[in-house]
C-alpha positions, 0 to 999 in steps of 0.5 A: 126055695120053699114058699114063705110061711106067711102070705099076703093076699093082694087085692085085685085092684088096689084102692087109691086114696088122696092126701092134700099137701099144700095145693096138691092132692097126692095119690097113695096106696096101702098094702099089708097090715103089720105094725111097722109102717114103711113109706116108699118114696119113688124115683122121679117117674116111678110110682103107682102106675103099672107097678102091679102089672110088672111081675118083679115089682109086684113080687117086691111090693108083695114081699115088703107087705108081708112084714110091714104096712107099706104106703106107696105114692105118686110124687107131685107132677107124676101119675095120679097126683096133681102138679100144683103151682110149686115146681117139684124140686127135691126140697119141695117134695120133703113136706109131701112125705110128711103128708103121707105119713100123717095120712096113714096115722103113723107117728114114726115110719121107716122111709125107703127112697129109690133113685131121686127119691133117696135124696128126698128120703134123706132130707126128710130124715135129716129134718124130722129124725124123730118121725123116722125109725129107719132109712133105706136108700136105694140107687141114690146119689148124694151130689151132682157129680160123677165121682162124689169123692171129688169136687163138683164141676165140668170135669166131674159132671154126672152123665144122666144116661151113663158115660158111654151114651152120646147124651152127656149133659143134663141140658142135652137130656132135657132137650131130648125129652122135649123134642121127641118124648117117645124116642127119649123114653125108649132111649132112657129106659134102655140106659137104665135097664141095659140087660133087660129084653127089648120087649120089657124095655118097651113096656117100661117106656110105655109106663114112663110115658103114662107117668110123666109129661115132657115138662114134668120130666124136666122139672123133676130131673132138674132137682138133681142138677147142682144137688149136693147133700154131702155135708148133711150125711154125717148129721144123719142119726137114723139107722140107715141101709144103703142098697146099690147095684154095681153096674148102674150107669145112671147113678154110679155105685160110687154114690152108694159107697159114699153114702154108706161111708159117710152116714154114721153106722150105715149098712151097705149091700152092693147088688150084682146087677146093672138095673137102675131100679133093682126092684124091677130085676127079678134076680135081685128082688129076693136079696133086696127083700131079705136085706130090707126085712133083716134091717127093719125087723132084726130077723128074716121070717117072711121072705126067705128060709134061714139057718145057722152056717159057717161061711168061708171066704177065700181069694187069691192075693195079687191076681191082677199082677199074676194074670199080667205076668202069666198071660190070659190063657195060662192064668185061665188054666191056673184059675181053673185048677185053683177052683177045682182044688177049692171044690175038692178041699171044701167037700173033703171037710164037709162043705160046699162052694156056694158062689164063685166070682173071679178069683174068690169063693164063698163056701158054706159049712155046718160047723165053724171047725170044718171051715177053719180046717178047710181054710188051713188045707186051702192055704197049703193047696194054694201054695202048691199051685204057686199062689197065695190066698187070704181067707176069712171065716164067720158064723151066724144066720144065713138066708137061702134065696133061689140057691143063693146065700144072703144076709148080714152074716154074708156081708160080715164075712165079706168085710172080714176078708177085706182085712185079711193079710196074704196067707192068713185066715182071719176070723171073728170072736164069734167063731173063736168062742164056738170052737173053744176046746177044739184044739184051735189057737188064735192070735189077736189082730185088734179091733176093726171098723167093718163097713156097715157092721161096726167095730169088731175084734178080729183074730188070726188062726195060728 
């Protein structure tokens, strides 16, 4: 990827300022000078300490600061902020966000909440919607339950370290923190970042030890115990973006999906990773920056290269049943053949396969007519292989980051294919208009509520 056209010169040492919230002085730092104000609400123990020393996080902070004035702070009882007399419950932290907003002199701010900070940000937006322009929720939870679609209770309890860890309850979690805090932090970091190298996990454990004490650790995470914000979600009236890593064991992706499903009009970006704080995963930082810039500003010009493209999504219908019927080895051979045929057909019509996941492929074309013709040929090729596919085509602005395509156009195409029937190519009225007069015929399929996109009319390639 080419270097972005606008660069932020980050100071060697960031100036730390303080703002008074009740009896507590909160430490905060400001980077960037754009018109858009963004207040970043950290997780229970993620704040200013060591952030710029860890390359992916520094890259993320710098990226955000290219298109907004970014304000980050240490939550009460963490890092350089004071503890105070009031326990740092999630509810108690809501006025702290307003203190930071006022300290930077902003009437309205975008609020970005990470992990436990997402709950704080959500409550702030619910209480003060007139002071919030946008809401970003990353790795958040909406209640203290493993599955937010089910009632809370002992058989649906959230497991703080993940379902496969021997520590299965919050009480055991707190006991581990107070009995051996050093060992606890290492174990906790390994659970939060299972794919990170051991040396990086140890560095992060050291930062955690500098950020919280055993007692403040208990007080902060106790805010999740019994938490239930589900009834508030339909009342959120602020434009919302939900980001969530699919493999997170600490806060399951079902919570991100639930938040996006129940906050009116929310956009949802599901990240292909396992880090609980994906802004610390170098592979996910570019996609997150593009998603946040596009959401907050309506376009992307500081964090990625952009272009207009037509996207074709395809996947095999009933692949799980086919694998069971044919056996693993035969299915693997069939899948290899299908992917080779997909590559051949896509290239034949002037495109390129840009991503393959399991039995699904995403291909890029310079014109929507190419994508539609390739879809027709792929249906015929799949039939010859003895399988059925579904296909979707959408066109718009895409952003290339480290060889990957990201952005709202990609999410839009993914939502369209979710509505496609077997042996069908489903597309949007945008594509229909672009190929008018090119000999294609379409049939109306009606309006669909595409998650994170809104209601859109879709048409079938006849």
